[in-house]
Backbone as CSV, one residue per row, in Angstrom:
resi,resn,N_x,N_y,N_z,CA_x,CA_y,CA_z,C_x,C_y,C_z
1,ALA,11.190,-2.414,2.856,11.657,-1.988,4.162,11.138,-0.588,4.438
2,ALA,10.600,-0.413,5.627,10.000,0.868,5.988,10.900,1.596,6.974
3,PRO,11.160,2.884,6.730,11.908,3.656,7.717,11.122,3.719,9.015
4,ILE,11.843,3.700,10.130,11.199,3.731,11.433,11.523,5.049,12.105
5,GLU,10.512,5.703,12.603,10.664,7.008,13.248,10.081,6.924,14.647
6,PRO,10.940,7.134,15.693,10.381,7.079,17.045,9.411,8.228,17.274
7,CYS,8.330,7.934,17.932,7.303,8.934,18.222,7.361,9.274,19.704
8,CYS,6.827,10.418,20.061,6.884,10.890,21.440,6.143,9.987,22.411
9,SER,5.171,9.212,21.991,4.381,8.389,22.905,4.942,6.980,23.068
10,GLY,6.125,6.713,22.538,6.704,5.391,22.670,6.332,4.447,21.547
11,THR,5.609,4.918,20.579,5.279,4.084,19.431,6.253,4.400,18.308
12,LEU,6.340,3.496,17.375,7.171,3.706,16.203,6.249,3.909,15.007
13,LEU,6.459,4.989,14.272,5.660,5.236,13.078,6.370,4.604,11.891
14,LEU,5.648,3.807,11.139,6.213,3.125,9.986,5.802,3.853,8.718
15,HIS,6.770,4.109,7.859,6.509,4.826,6.617,6.949,3.968,5.440
16,PRO,6.049,3.194,4.848,6.448,2.385,3.695,6.626,3.253,2.447
17,LEU,7.552,2.866,1.621,7.794,3.561,0.368,7.959,2.515,-0.717
18,SER,7.122,2.590,-1.734,7.199,1.656,-2.857,7.436,2.442,-4.128
19,LEU,8.531,2.157,-4.788,8.824,2.765,-6.083,8.885,1.643,-7.111
20,VAL,8.020,1.714,-8.101,7.959,0.676,-9.114,7.956,1.334,-10.478
21,CYS,8.822,0.875,-11.342,8.850,1.370,-12.716,8.539,0.192,-13.620
22,VAL,7.412,0.274,-14.312,7.044,-0.808,-15.221,6.885,-0.244,-16.625
23,VAL,7.424,-0.980,-17.562,7.334,-0.599,-18.963,6.792,-1.810,-19.701
24,PRO,5.767,-1.629,-20.490,5.224,-2.772,-21.231,6.304,-3.443,-22.062
25,GLY,6.287,-4.744,-22.068,7.279,-5.502,-22.829,6.836,-5.742,-24.247
26,SER,6.421,-4.711,-24.955,5.892,-4.869,-26.313,6.968,-4.750,-27.377
27,GLU,8.226,-4.628,-26.966,9.288,-4.480,-27.944,9.596,-5.784,-28.680
28,GLY,9.002,-6.898,-28.227,9.258,-8.199,-28.845,8.910,-8.228,-30.320
29,ALA,7.893,-7.503,-30.705,7.487,-7.487,-32.107,8.412,-6.618,-32.943
30,LYS,9.161,-5.703,-32.307,9.980,-4.749,-33.045,11.423,-5.192,-33.188
31,ALA,11.884,-6.030,-32.257,13.284,-6.427,-32.286,13.387,-7.909,-31.968
32,ALA,14.496,-8.476,-32.383,14.744,-9.882,-32.086,15.254,-9.984,-30.655
33,LEU,14.459,-10.606,-29.797,14.823,-10.739,-28.396,15.192,-12.185,-28.097
34,SER,16.063,-12.349,-27.124,16.410,-13.703,-26.698,15.208,-14.314,-25.992
35,LYS,15.266,-15.621,-25.756,14.154,-16.285,-25.083,13.961,-15.741,-23.680
36,ASP,15.058,-15.430,-22.978,14.951,-14.859,-21.632,14.276,-13.499,-21.675
37,GLN,14.638,-12.675,-22.657,14.028,-11.352,-22.782,12.556,-11.464,-23.150
38,GLN,12.220,-12.420,-23.999,10.823,-12.625,-24.355,10.009,-13.077,-23.148
39,ALA,10.585,-13.959,-22.332,9.889,-14.417,-21.122,9.702,-13.260,-20.151
40,GLU,10.731,-12.422,-20.004,10.622,-11.263,-19.115,9.548,-10.300,-19.612
41,ALA,9.523,-10.051,-20.928,8.510,-9.159,-21.506,7.114,-9.730,-21.295
42,ARG,6.968,-11.043,-21.441,5.677,-11.695,-21.234,5.233,-11.542,-19.768
43,ASP,6.170,-11.730,-18.829,5.845,-11.586,-17.402,5.459,-10.149,-17.059
44,ILE,6.170,-9.189,-17.643,5.838,-7.774,-17.409,4.437,-7.472,-17.922
45,ASN,4.125,-7.941,-19.123,2.792,-7.702,-19.683,1.710,-8.370,-18.844
46,ARG,1.969,-9.573,-18.330,1.001,-10.265,-17.488,0.781,-9.474,-16.194
47,SER,1.860,-8.962,-15.609,1.739,-8.167,-14.385,0.971,-6.876,-14.642
48,LEU,1.229,-6.238,-15.775,0.518,-5.007,-16.110,-0.960,-5.280,-16.360
49,LEU,-1.267,-6.395,-16.979,-2.664,-6.765,-17.195,-3.362,-6.979,-15.855
50,THR,-2.698,-7.669,-14.944,-3.263,-7.886,-13.610,-3.422,-6.570,-12.866
51,LEU,-2.426,-5.693,-12.970,-2.526,-4.378,-12.333,-3.718,-3.606,-12.884
52,GLY,-3.940,-3.701,-14.180,-5.104,-3.050,-14.787,-6.408,-3.598,-14.235
53,LYS,-6.483,-4.936,-14.033,-7.687,-5.545,-13.454,-7.897,-5.078,-12.015
54,VAL,-6.802,-5.010,-11.249,-6.885,-4.565,-9.855,-7.380,-3.124,-9.790
55,VAL,-6.797,-2.265,-10.620,-7.199,-0.854,-10.645,-8.666,-0.733,-11.049
56,TYR,-9.090,-1.510,-12.020,-10.493,-1.474,-12.462,-11.429,-1.848,-11.314
57,GLU,-11.105,-2.939,-10.590,-11.965,-3.379,-9.484,-11.966,-2.362,-8.342
58,LEU,-10.801,-1.793,-8.022,-10.735,-0.803,-6.951,-11.452,0.489,-7.338
59,ALA,-11.399,0.842,-8.619,-12.054,2.061,-9.084,-13.577,1.937,-9.027
60,LYS,-14.091,0.698,-9.068,-15.539,0.494,-8.971,-16.052,0.811,-7.579
61,GLY,-15.153,0.968,-6.624,-15.566,1.360,-5.284,-16.042,0.223,-4.414
62,GLY,-15.487,-0.953,-4.590,-15.836,-2.075,-3.716,-17.242,-2.581,-3.908
63,GLN,-17.666,-2.757,-5.130,-19.024,-3.228,-5.405,-19.086,-4.752,-5.444
64,GLY,-18.285,-5.391,-4.577,-18.379,-6.835,-4.444,-17.543,-7.636,-5.418
65,GLY,-16.798,-6.997,-6.318,-15.972,-7.745,-7.258,-14.689,-8.242,-6.615
66,HIS,-14.170,-9.350,-7.134,-12.916,-9.911,-6.632,-11.747,-9.059,-7.125
67,VAL,-10.865,-8.678,-6.238,-9.675,-7.910,-6.600,-8.506,-8.895,-6.650
68,PRO,-7.956,-9.155,-7.835,-6.944,-10.216,-7.993,-5.526,-9.807,-7.599
69,PHE,-5.318,-9.410,-6.344,-3.990,-9.008,-5.893,-2.980,-10.146,-5.981
70,ARG,-3.406,-11.366,-5.761,-2.488,-12.505,-5.707,-2.057,-13.008,-7.077
71,ASP,-2.604,-12.441,-8.122,-2.314,-12.949,-9.459,-0.953,-12.550,-9.994
72,SER,-0.290,-11.575,-9.383,1.058,-11.212,-9.830,1.855,-10.630,-8.671
73,LEU,3.153,-10.721,-8.790,4.035,-10.181,-7.757,3.895,-8.664,-7.670
74,LEU,3.733,-8.004,-8.798,3.593,-6.547,-8.828,2.384,-6.096,-7.999
75,THR,1.253,-6.728,-8.179,0.059,-6.313,-7.445,0.158,-6.676,-5.966
76,ARG,0.857,-7.766,-5.652,1.068,-8.091,-4.233,1.940,-7.034,-3.570
77,LEU,2.944,-6.536,-4.294,3.818,-5.496,-3.748,3.075,-4.172,-3.560
78,LEU,2.164,-3.865,-4.477,1.465,-2.582,-4.439,0.180,-2.609,-3.607
79,LYS,-0.228,-3.761,-3.133,-1.493,-3.877,-2.397,-1.601,-2.899,-1.230
80,PRO,-0.581,-2.779,-0.356,-0.736,-1.835,0.771,-0.975,-0.396,0.317
81,SER,-0.340,0.010,-0.757,-0.523,1.378,-1.241,-1.869,1.565,-1.922
82,LEU,-2.327,0.562,-2.644,-3.576,0.695,-3.392,-4.819,0.519,-2.529
83,THR,-4.679,-0.105,-1.361,-5.858,-0.388,-0.543,-6.030,0.553,0.639
84,GLY,-5.177,1.534,0.797,-5.418,2.522,1.830,-4.438,2.556,2.969
85,ASN,-3.452,1.689,2.988,-2.486,1.734,4.066,-1.341,2.696,3.777
86,GLY,-1.398,3.362,2.672,-0.390,4.358,2.352,-0.982,5.744,2.481
87,ALA,-0.252,6.673,3.047,-0.775,8.021,3.253,-0.865,8.772,1.928
88,LYS,0.083,8.546,1.060,0.075,9.233,-0.230,0.403,8.233,-1.331
89,VAL,-0.308,8.335,-2.416,-0.068,7.464,-3.555,0.058,8.342,-4.788
90,ALA,1.105,8.127,-5.553,1.287,8.845,-6.807,1.551,7.823,-7.901
91,ILE,0.775,7.884,-8.944,0.978,7.019,-10.096,1.263,7.933,-11.276
92,ILE,2.400,7.737,-11.887,2.798,8.563,-13.023,2.718,7.703,-14.275
93,CYS,1.916,8.133,-15.218,1.752,7.413,-16.482,2.324,8.271,-17.598
94,ASN,3.201,7.697,-18.368,3.812,8.413,-19.495,3.204,7.927,-20.805
95,VAL,2.940,8.860,-21.678,2.404,8.526,-22.994,3.234,9.230,-24.062
96,THR,3.060,8.805,-25.283,3.775,9.409,-26.391,2.781,9.870,-27.461
97,PRO,3.075,10.957,-28.146,2.180,11.396,-29.222,2.410,10.644,-30.535
98,ALA,3.356,9.712,-30.551,3.661,8.988,-31.793,2.459,8.154,-32.230
99,SER,2.107,8.279,-33.502,0.944,7.547,-34.007,1.171,6.037,-33.985
100,SER,2.410,5.606,-34.037,2.695,4.174,-34.006,2.406,3.569,-32.631
101,GLN,2.285,4.398,-31.608,2.021,3.934,-30.247,0.629,4.334,-29.752
102,SER,-0.286,4.620,-30.681,-1.605,5.121,-30.287,-2.375,4.127,-29.419
103,GLU,-2.291,2.841,-29.728,-3.012,1.847,-28.913,-2.423,1.785,-27.504
104,GLU,-1.102,1.818,-27.395,-0.441,1.803,-26.089,-0.797,3.064,-25.286
105,THR,-0.834,4.213,-25.973,-1.194,5.471,-25.320,-2.635,5.418,-24.813
106,TRP,-3.529,4.887,-25.630,-4.935,4.786,-25.242,-5.090,3.885,-24.008
107,ASN,-4.400,2.736,-23.990,-4.459,1.827,-22.845,-3.912,2.494,-21.585
108,THR,-2.835,3.257,-21.737,-2.242,3.960,-20.597,-3.213,5.002,-20.054
109,LEU,-3.877,5.732,-20.926,-4.840,6.746,-20.491,-6.047,6.119,-19.801
110,ARG,-6.507,4.965,-20.289,-7.608,4.259,-19.617,-7.182,3.791,-18.238
111,PHE,-5.960,3.281,-18.139,-5.431,2.850,-16.839,-5.353,4.040,-15.878
112,ALA,-4.829,5.174,-16.349,-4.692,6.361,-15.507,-6.059,6.868,-15.053
113,ASP,-7.054,6.805,-15.926,-8.396,7.231,-15.555,-8.954,6.347,-14.439
114,GLY,-8.737,5.043,-14.550,-9.191,4.143,-13.493,-8.428,4.374,-12.196
115,ALA,-7.113,4.612,-12.298,-6.280,4.806,-11.105,-6.688,6.058,-10.339
116,LYS,-7.081,7.097,-11.045,-7.461,8.331,-10.334,-8.802,8.190,-9.629
117,ARG,-9.577,7.177,-9.958,-10.875,6.954,-9.315,-10.768,6.136,-8.019
118,ILE,-9.592,5.602,-7.733,-9.402,4.808,-6.515,-9.418,5.745,-5.314
119,LYS,-10.221,5.404,-4.328,-10.302,6.179,-3.094,-9.409,5.513,-2.057
120,VAL,-8.407,6.241,-1.585,-7.469,5.714,-0.597,-7.707,6.417,0.723
121,THR,-7.871,5.644,1.772,-8.033,6.181,3.112,-6.758,5.872,3.883
122,ALA,-6.069,6.907,4.317,-4.798,6.721,5.015,-5.027,6.092,6.384
123,VAL,-4.163,5.161,6.732,-4.190,4.498,8.021,-2.831,4.714,8.670
124,LYS,-2.830,5.108,9.929,-1.574,5.348,10.635,-0.971,4.009,11.028
125,ASN,0.225,3.714,10.528,0.911,2.466,10.836,1.816,2.683,12.041
126,GLU,1.460,2.047,13.135,2.252,2.178,14.348,2.659,0.800,14.846
127,ALA,3.876,0.718,15.322,4.356,-0.481,15.991,4.795,-0.059,17.381
128,LEU,4.271,-0.725,18.382,4.572,-0.327,19.746,5.958,-0.803,20.157
129,ASP,6.680,0.063,20.838,7.974,-0.262,21.403,7.722,-1.023,22.699
130,VAL,8.349,-2.181,22.892,8.086,-3.040,24.042,8.370,-2.303,25.352
131,ALA,9.486,-1.605,25.419,9.825,-0.881,26.647,8.788,0.201,26.953
132,ALA,8.300,0.864,25.926,7.285,1.904,26.121,5.976,1.302,26.613
133,VAL,5.615,0.132,26.090,4.376,-0.524,26.521,4.494,-0.943,27.983
134,VAL,5.634,-1.516,28.353,5.835,-1.930,29.749,5.761,-0.720,30.670
135,ALA,6.409,0.375,30.280,6.370,1.591,31.101,4.946,2.123,31.217
136,GLN,4.191,2.064,30.128,2.797,2.528,30.154,1.965,1.662,31.095
137,TYR,2.144,0.338,31.049,1.410,-0.556,31.937,1.800,-0.321,33.395
138,GLN,3.076,-0.064,33.656,3.507,0.213,35.022,2.848,1.483,35.555
139,ARG,2.743,2.512,34.712,2.060,3.750,35.121,0.583,3.483,35.400
140,GLU,-0.050,2.669,34.551,-1.459,2.342,34.763,-1.653,1.574,36.067
141,VAL,-0.763,0.620,36.350,-0.858,-0.165,37.584,-0.718,0.748,38.795
142,GLU,0.238,1.659,38.750,0.425,2.598,39.864,-0.807,3.485,40.052
143,ALA,-1.370,3.961,38.941,-2.578,4.804,39.033,-3.743,4.014,39.611
144,LEU,-3.883,2.744,39.215,-4.964,1.914,39.738,-4.756,1.600,41.219
145,LYS,-3.504,1.381,41.618,-3.215,1.151,43.042,-3.593,2.375,43.873
146,MET,-3.255,3.558,43.364,-3.605,4.793,44.078,-5.112,4.953,44.158
147,GLN,-5.796,4.661,43.055,-7.261,4.764,43.034,-7.876,3.753,43.997
148,LEU,-7.339,2.541,44.055,-7.837,1.523,44.969,-7.599,1.935,46.423
149,ALA,-6.417,2.483,46.688,-6.113,2.949,48.055,-7.057,4.062,48.461
150,THR,-7.353,4.958,47.539,-8.268,6.063,47.813,-9.668,5.523,48.103
151,LEU,-10.133,4.602,47.305,-11.462,4.022,47.491,-11.525,3.183,48.766
152,THR,-10.477,2.451,49.070,-10.447,1.634,50.283,-10.431,2.529,51.520
153,GLY,-9.648,3.621,51.451,-9.612,4.572,52.556,-10.960,5.268,52.734
154,ALA,-11.633,5.595,51.668,-12.942,6.251,51.745,-13.986,5.294,52.290
155,ALA,-13.886,4.019,51.922,-14.849,3.012,52.398,-14.624,2.738,53.871
156,ALA,-13.388,2.751,54.330,-13.084,2.498,55.736,-13.517,3.675,56.611
157,ALA,-13.452,4.885,56.053,-13.841,6.077,56.800,-15.345,6.185,56.985
158,SER,-16.128,5.565,56.115,-17.572,5.702,56.234,-18.194,4.577,56.912
């Protein structure tokens, strides 16, 4: 849901906000998890893998590769922010100095490096207010009527 802010010209400015916290579900090897928890961890890892693929393709700068946004719910949710419809994007990656997590830290750093290479071009999201559009069209019609009357009067005078 995007907050709506009325603008002076009768348009509504839309400001989407996406907050997502994802943590790799790698705890399955360390603790006994229920089947539901294992399935959730598997889904989280699949979404993170897809997010990594999306970031990799976007970081290449649109060199014709397929960007798999539809492969997970997470990437579908983040698509507007990652493709330029968001004015500001912040990705925070946390790592640990623990040697037992060195592979996870390395993967996180590679992901962060790819994410910082994504070029985002902000697009102004506006939704027109129906009453404002009608009022604008009425003003245009009146201006055109005046212009037509002026031209008709000038043509009749000559």
